N, C-alpha and C positions, 0 to 999 in steps of 0.2 A: 726682606725678600723670602719668598717661598722656595723650598727645594723643588726639583723637578717632580719627585714623588708626590709632594703635597699638591702640586698643580694637577696631577692626574687624578688624585682623590677628589679634589674640588670639582674637576670637570665631570666626573661621574656623578657626584652628589647633585650638581646643578642640573644635569641632564635628567636625573630621576625626579627632581623637584618639578621640572617643566612638564614631565609626563603626568605627575600627580595633579598639577594645576589644570591641565588641559583635558585630561581624560575624564569621562563620566565615572560616577561611582561604580557602575557595573556596565559591561559592554552588552548592549542589546543586539547581539549578532546572531541570535537564533539558536545558539548551542544548547541552551537549557530547555528548548522545546516548550512543552506545556507544563514542565516541572519547575516553574519560576517561583522560587520561595523567597520573594523579596519582602523586606520589612514593611509592615502595614503602618498606617497612621496611628497616633496614640489612642484615638477613640476606639478603633477596632481592636487594638491590642488589649485595651482594658476589658472589652467585651469578651474576648476569648480566653484571657488568662485565668479567669475563674473556673473555666472548664478544663484547662490543660495545665496541670501543675506537675504531674509525674507520669511515668510510664511503668505499668506493672506487667512484667513479662519474664518468663524464664528464657531469656534470649540465648543462654548457653546451650539450650536444648538441641538446636540444629542451625546450620548455616542459613536456612530460609528464615527462621525466626530472628536471627541476627540481622539479616537484611531488612526485615520488617521494622525492627526497632531502630536500626540505623536510619532508615528513611523517615520515620516519625521524628527522630531527634533532629535530623537535618531540616525537615520542613517546619517543625515547630520553632526551632531556634532561629531559622531564617526569617519566618514571617512575624513571629511575636517577640523576637529579640530577647528570648529568655532561655536559659539552659534548663531543660527538664531532666530530672533524675530518673534513673531506672531502679526499680526495687521489686523484690519478690520475697515474701508473699504479702507485704504490707499493703493495706488498702485504705485510702483516705479520700476526702472530697477533692474533686478535680483530677482524679486518676484516670488514665486511659489504660484499661485492662485489655491486653491483646494476646491472643493465643487460641488454643483449642481445649476441649475438655480433657484431653490426654496430658497436655503439658502445663496447664494452668489450674491450680487448685481453686482459684476464685471462680473461674468460668464453670468448672465442674460442679462446684457447690451451688451455683445459681440454677442448675438443672433446667437450662433453656431448651425449648423445643427447636431442634436443629436438624432433624432427620431430612427435612425437605431441602436443605442446603447442598446435599450431595457431597462430592469430593472437592469442589472448587468454589462453591458459593460462600457467602459471608453475610453476617448481620452486624449492624452498627446501632447500638441502642443505649439511650440514657436510662440508668437504673438507680433507684434509691433503696438502700438497705440500712435499717437502723439509723435513719437520719443522715446517712452518708450517700451523697450523689456522685456518681461516676459514670463513665462511658465505656461500654464493652465493644471491642472489635474482635469478632470471633468467627471461626470456621470449623468445620469438622476436621479439616486438614490444615497444615501450616501454609499451604499454598493459598487456601481460602483466606486465612488470616492476613497474608501478605497483600492480596488483592483488596481486602477490607481496609488495610492501612493506607493504601494509595487513595482509596475512595474517601476516607476520613480527611486526609489532607486536602483533597480536592474541594470538599465542602468548605473548608476554611479559605482556600484560595479564591473561591467564588463568593466569599463573604456571606455564606448562608448561615443561618442561626443554628446553634447546637442545642438550643433548648428543646427538650423533648424529641431529640433526633431518633428516628426509627427507620432504618433502611435495610432492606433485604434484597439481595441480588444473586441470581444463579445463572450461570452460562447455559445457553440453549444448545450450544455446539461443543463437542468434546475436544477435538483437535483444531486449534485456531493458529494457523501457520503463516509465517512469512517465508516466501520463497525468494532467496537471493539468486540473481543471475550473475554472480561474481565468478570470474575466471581465475585460474591459478596464476596467471601472469600479472594479476593486479588490475586488469581492465574489467569493465562491467558491461555486459551486453544489454543494450537499451537502458543504460544508466546515464543520467544527466546531472549527477551531483558529484562529479569527480571520479577518482579511482575507487577501488574496493575499500571498504572500511576495514577489511581484514588485511593486515600486513603479513602476507603469507611468507615472505622471505625471512622475516625476523622470528616468526613463530617456529617452534614452541618456546624458544629461549626468552624472548621479550614479549610480554603480554601487555599491550597498551592499556592504560587505565580507561581509555575511551570505551573499551569493550564492556566495562562495568556500567558506564553511563548509558550505553546502548541497551544493556540488559534491564536497567532500571526503567527506561522508556518503554521497552517492549512489555515488561511485566505490568506497568502502570495502566495499560489499556487491555490487559487480560490475554495477551498472546502467550501461548504456552509451548510453541514449537518453532524452530528456525531451521530451514534448509540453507546451508551456508554456501553452496556452490551451484553453478549454472546447470540447467536441465540438459544443455548440450555439453554433457560431462566428459571429462578426460579419465582414462583408466588409472592415471597416477594417483587419484584421490584415495584409492584403496591399497596403496603401497604403504609399507611400514613408516616411511618418513612422513607421509601426509596424514596418516592416522595419528601420529604423535602431534601434528599441528592442530588437527581438529579436536583432539583430546584436550589441548590447552584451552580452546574456546569452550568446550563442554564444561570444563571446570569453572569457568567464569559464569556461564549460563545457570548452572545448577542451583545456586542460592536464590535465584529469582524464579524458580519453578519452570525453567525453560528446557525442553528437550532438544537435543541436536539431531538433525536428520541430514542425510547426504543424498545428492543426486548421483546416480551411478549409470555408467554406460553398459548397455546390455552385453556387449562383446568383450568386457574387461578381461576375463581369463585368457581369451584367445589373443588379444592385443598385447597382453603382458608376456605372451609366449609360454604360458603355463598349461594350456590345453591346445588341442589342434582343431577345436570347434567351439562354438558358443551355443550349440543346439540345446535348448532347455531340457530335453529328454535324454541327453547323453549322461551316463552315470559319472563320468569323470568331471563334467561340468557341474553336475549336482553336488558332487563331493567337494569341488573347489569352492563353490559358494557357501556350503555348510561350514567349511573350515575358515573361510574369510569372515563370515558373520560371527563366528565364535571369537576370532581375533579382535574384531571391532568391539564386541560386547565385553571382552576382557579389559580392554582399555577404557571403554565408556559404558559402565553397567546400565545406565538409564538411556542408552541410545534409542532413538525413536523408530528408525527404519529408513527405507529407501524411497526416493522419488525417481520415477523412470519415464523417460521419453524414448519410445522405441518404435521402429518401423514408420518413421515420419520425417519428412524433410531431409532424407538422406541418412538419418540415424539408423544404426543396425538394430535388429529386433527379431522376434520369433518368426516373422514372415520370411526371413532369409533362409529358414530351414523348413518351410512348409508347416510351421506350427501356428497356432492361434494366439491371440493376445492373452487369453485366459491361461493357456499352457505356459506362456512365458511368465506371466504375473504369479501364477500359483507355485512355480518352481522357487521363485524368490520368497514368496510368502511362507512356504514350508520351512525355508532356512531360518527366517527370523521369528517364526511363530513361537518356538519354545522359549524365546527370550521376551515375549510379549510385544514384539515389534510389528509394524504394519508396512504394507507396500502401497504407495500411492502411484497408480498407473495412469498416465496422462492419456486422455482421449483425443488430443490434438493430432489427428492422423489424416493425412491426405497424400495422394501419390500423383506424380506427373504421368504415370502410366495409366491412370484411371481417367477416362474421358468424361466421366459424369461430373455434374455440378459439384464444385468443391464443398459447398454448404451441405451436401448430402452425405459425404463420404464417411464421416465419423459415425453417424447414425447407422449407415449400412454395415459398417465394420463391427459395431458393438451390439446392436440390437439382438442379433441371433445368439450372442454369448450370454445373455441375461440368465443368471442363476448358475453360471459355471465358474464363478470366481470364489476363491477361498474366503472364509469369514473375516480374515485380516487384510483383505484387499479393498481399497477405496478407488473407484474410478473418478479421476479428477478431470472435470469438464469445464472448458472455458464458458463464460457467460453467454457467448454467441457462437454461431457455427463457423464464422470466418476467422476473425483474429482481433479481438479487442478494439473494434472500430468505435468512433464517437457515438454511434447508435446502432445497435443490432437487436433484432427480436431474440427472445431467449432461445437457447439451444434446444432443439427437438429431443435430445436425449433426456432432458429433465422430465421426469414422469413416465418415461418409456421403459425404464428398467426396474420394475418393482422388486426383483430378486437380487439387485446389485446395489451395494452402498455407493452413493454418488455424491461427490463434493463439487461445489462451484469454485471456479478459479477466476479471480479478478486480477486486473493489472493496475497496480498502484502507480508504477512508473508510467508516465504519459507518452508512450511511444507514438501514439497517433493523435494526441490532444495538445500539441504545442510544447512538447518536451518540458523543460523546467521553467521557461519564461512566461508562458501563458497561465493566467489563473483559470483553472478548470477544476472546480470542486466536484469530485466524483461521487460523493454521497448520494445525490439524486439519481445518478445513473444506476448505482448498485441497488438502491431502493426500488427503482423501476423494475429491475430484473427480479429481485427477490419477491416483489409483490405480484409478479406476473402469474396468471392462473394457467396451469398446464391442463386442467380438467381431467387428469389421469384417473381420479376417483370422484368425479363430479366437481361441482363448483367449490372453490376454496382449496384446491390442490395446488397451492402456490409453490414456486421454486424454493422459497424459504423452508417450507415443510418437507420438501424433498431433501434438501441439504442438511436440515437438522435431524433427519431420520424419523420424524413423527408420522409422515404420510404413510410409509410402508413398514413402520415399526422396526427399523433397523437398530442394531445395538451399537453401532459405531457411526459417528458423524464427524464431518470435517468441513472447513472452509480454508481456502488458500488465497494469498495475495502476493503478486510479484512485486518485490520491494522496490522503493524509489530512493534507497539510502546509499550514500557514498561518503567519501572522506572530506567533503566540503565542511567548512566550519558550521554551517547551518543544517548539515546532515542531508538535505533533500534538494539543494540547488536553488531554492527560493523559499521565502517564509511561508507562503500559502500552500506550497506542496506538502508541508508538514501536516496540514489538515487532512490530506488524503490518507496518510499513514494512521493518523488518529481515528478517522472515521472508519477505516477498515477494521481496526481493532474493536471498536464499539459495535459494529454490525456483526462481526464474528462472534462476539459475546451474545448479542441479541439481534438477530436478523430482522426483527420486526420494529426496530427502533426508528425514530424519525430523523431523517437526514438534516432537517432544519434545526431540531433541538441539538443534535450533535455539533452542528456548525456554531451555534450560539455558545455552547459549552466550551468548545475549543477557543473561540475568540476571547471569552472571559478569562480563560486560563493563560492564553498566549499573549494577549495585548493589554486589555483593561476590562474592568467590570462596568464601565460607563455604559448606561443603557442606550444612549443615542448611538454611540459607536457600534455597539454590538448589533443593534437593529439594522443599521445602514450597511455595515460590513457583511452581515449575514445576507442582506439583499444581493450584494455583489456575488457572494458565493453561490447562492441559489440560482442565479441567472447565468452563471458563467459556463457551465457545461452545455446548456442549450445554445448559448451564443457560439461556442466552438462548433457544435454540430451544424449550426446554420451557416457559418461562414466557411466550413470545410466540406460538409457532406449533407446538404439539405434534402429533405423529402425522401429519405431512404437510400440515397446514393452512398456508396461505400468504396473503400480501397482506392481512393483517388490520389494518394500521396506519391511523391517521387520515390524511386526505387532505391533499394540498398539501405541508405540512411533514414529514409522515410521523412525527410525534412522538406516541408513545402509541397505545393501542388504538382501533380504530374499526370493529369487525366489523359494526356496524349500518348503516354507510353504504351506501345503495343508490339515491341520487338524483342522481348525477353524470351529465353529459351523454353521456359515453362509457361503455358498459357495462363495458368491461374496466378501468376505473379504480375500480370499486366493489368493496370487499371482499366484498359479498354475491354477486358474480359468481363468486367463487372458492370460497367455502365451501358455497354452495348449501344452507344449513341450512333445514330445514322440520320439520314435526311428525313426519315419517317418518324423517328421518335427516340426514346431513351428509356433505360431501365432493364432489369433482369427478370425475365418471365419465369417465375418459379411455380406457377399454377399448374394444373393438370394438363394444360395445353403446352406447357414449356418443360422445364426440367423436372417438375413434379415434386420439388422439395417441400412444397406446402402439404403434401400428403403424409409427411412424417409427423405432423402434429395431430393431436386429438381432434375429432370432428368439429367441436365447438370453436377451437382456435383456427382450424383450417377454414371454416366458413367465414370467420371474421376477416381473415386476411385475404380470402379469395375475392371478396367484393370490393373492387376499387372505389366504388361510389360511397360506401358506408364505412370503410375501415379507417383506422387511425392513419392520417396522411403522412405522419412522420416516418412511416415504414413503406410508403406507397411504391417507390421505385426499387425497393428491395425485392418485392414480389411481382411487380408488373412492368412490362414494357409497353409504354403508352405513347400516343401521338403527341407531338409538340403542341397541338391545338386542343388536346384533351382538356375538358373543363373540370376544375376542382370545385369543392363545396363553396368556395368563396365567389365562384362565378368567373374567376380568372382562368386563362389558359395555363397549361402546364409550363410552357416556356416563360411566361410572365411570372408565374409563381416561383420558379427556380431562381430567377434573377432577383425578385423581391425578397425571397428568403435569404439569399446571400447578403442583400442589403440590410436585412434585419439583424443578421449576425454582426455586421460591421457597426451598425447603430448601437447594438448592445455593448460592444467593446468601447465605444465612445461614452456611453452612459456609465459603465463601470469606472472608467477613468475619472469622470466628473464627480461621481459619488465619493471616490477615494480622495480626490482633492479637497472635498468638503470636510474631511476627517483629520486634516493635518494637525490640528491643535490637541488631539486626544492621545497621541502616542509619541514615542521618541522620534527624533528627526532621522536617525539612521535607518530605522526599519521603514518609516514612512517613505523616505526617498527611494529605498531599494525596491519597494512594491511599486511606487510611481514609475520608476524606470521600466520595470517589467510590463506595466500596463501600456506604456508608450510603445514598447516592442510589440506587444500583443495587437495593438491597434494597427500598427504598420503592417504586421504580417496578416492580420485579418483582411485588410484591404488587398494585400498581395494575393491571398487565396481567392478572394472574390473576383478580382480583376482577371487573374490568369484563367480561372475556371470559366468565367463568363465569356472571355475572349475565345477560348477553345470551343465551348458548346455553341456559341454564336456562329463560329465558322462551320459547324456541322448543321445547325438548324436553319441557317440563313434567314433568321427572323430579326426584326428590328427590336431594339431595347424598349422596354415599357416606358411609357411617358413619365417624365420626371426623374428617370435614372440616368446615371453618368456612364460614359464610355470608359473602358479600361484605360489606365494611365499609360501602358506600354502596348506594343504590338504583340501578337501571339508569338511571333518569331523571337522577340526579345525574352519573353518568359521561358520559352523552350530552351534558350541558350544558357540560362542560369545553371551553374554547376556548384556543388558543395562537397568536394571530395573529403573534407576533414570535419564534417558535421559530427557532433557528439553522439555517443551511444553505439559507435561502430568499432568497438575494441581498439580505441586509441587511448594512450595514457594521458591523463590530465594531471598537471602539477599546479598545486595551489600555493601561493605565497601570501602569508599573513603578516601585516605590519601593525605596529603599535604607534599611536593609539588607534582603536577601531574607528573606521569611518573616514572616507576620503576627504570629507569637508574639514576634518581636524588636522590633516597632515601639513598643510601650508603653515599655519601659525605655529604648530609644534616644531617644524624644522627651523622656522625663523627664530623662535625663541632659543632653541638649542644653539643655533649659529651665534646669536648675540651673546649667550653665556660663554661659549668657547672663545669668542673674540675678546670678551672682557678679560678672560684669563690670560690672554696673550700679553696684556699690559700690566699684569700683576707682578 
């Protein structure tokens, strides 16, 4: 007979055995993102081992070099199943020499031409000296060496040959920023991947190891700055308690070359009761900000600066005191300038008291201030003039401010593109914007050249992306959302990169290097954003979503207190036609563009019809280039979007055999949700617009599934992204399909012990 204590021990042992038998070798739950250092097959291991035998680096030189060497060890050990040694200054065949001319004798003695690498670029090169062949991973700075280390591992991950490797890469944009819209209560505004990744309550005492994995992922794609809190900021973030919390995060970021930035509320000193005004020209206010900035930099010496949303959507700002945006921004810029900090001032400004077209208001506000901002101020401009819609023409401020450093702001989190469940790869959208020609200095004056500073020869350049990261195990709410995080980093490094190439690279790193899978899955990604634009906002329609949570269609909404919050404000549908007239006979927004752009958009017969109803109010019977009427084209474009959702699902089903079952099924479920919701968007919008146009549906199309009244009655008070706390429960083993046999086997084991 066993004693009771022995039974307990056996029970635990058999339970763990059942987990070991039924669980996969590693959980493909998405946690590792594109840094999946899984062991390769023996043939590949043999191929790479001759190139990778040791790491030569003075890793004790700094935390950044320690992070670089640690990543190399992690990746090489994981993929090649070999423990690489670290040594300095020994140099032998198969060595990976990583560092800078300052901290590596070997690199300094090679006397490589590296001036063109700047402060963050890197080179990876195979070199032979005295019959010893080795690979150098080098930068002028340790940050460059860190980026080069991630690139070197990526080459192995993608099964690329290291023979004769010679890669040089230099970022085209200096500040490559992730903007988190994380609130201090743990919620995330427009976040669809759970709660905040920052556990503010436990900081600074408990620093989650996940913050290090976050930093690794961020650094691996070249992002060098993180704004950790929401642009709708709270004054508390600048109190001593919260400065200590963000200091703990900055300490984790620092070894990965990441600067911490904060969003701040313009009226912070007033709201904290430490001044009786927030007037940027008041000397007490100026003194308060100077003292507060010194306090922050004392805690975080490499602090990056402030992001500010002011005088917009009810946020306080310089307008409250009769001051200009430049006066407000420059007051803060002067405070951080002596520490090398920058101010990112958001141009997302519109007012309910301004009766003018919302699309015009930011340009009107900032155009006259060109040249009035301090040299350490960056004007952060959304890619379009409304608000991160599925498709917008580029913002007219791009190219209109030759004396002002201007940054593009993208939204990685898919507030208007299906939240976390729809596949909507945003690389093509961002590429479309970056490639757009502003004609500010003639042909070739692209948005990418504005934001990288080369068009107007600015000394400071920046790109910002609103993060889609949360505390979900897969970080972003679904596997394919990770691609947008990845693509943003790659385009921030090189805004002229190909979105298709980035997609294929991400697929090879994240799923498999199988060429068939990569080709077909990339096809899904490249068609996905266009599909979303078609089944949500075809032919230049915009802002058709339901209000508040922005989930699902709501083109009928016309009763909100502010006119520019109503979808009806934007589509202007009536019995005569549909669309927003922004030509010179309408709001005149088209006049804010350069003449070449204005002329292109002004002609409804020749323009890109994807933007047609953004600029023109046209009759339902207006004839498009296809020969179809506008009404028929709207319905058929909605149908094209739904058909694309069907096609994406069918392509994915054909790829089942190429990847693990867990992730395949997760994506398949999301595609089924996407198809259902694509049809919902199509049917609800067609039902509404048909009630306005009084036209019959085109031949061969189907009537909406429900009545318009039924679509209007749908309510979603608890939709995600509206500052509600999400709790995630994780079970072992990973994957719902495994739970039933796991529980059954455990039950059998425990039952057997009952009779021991």
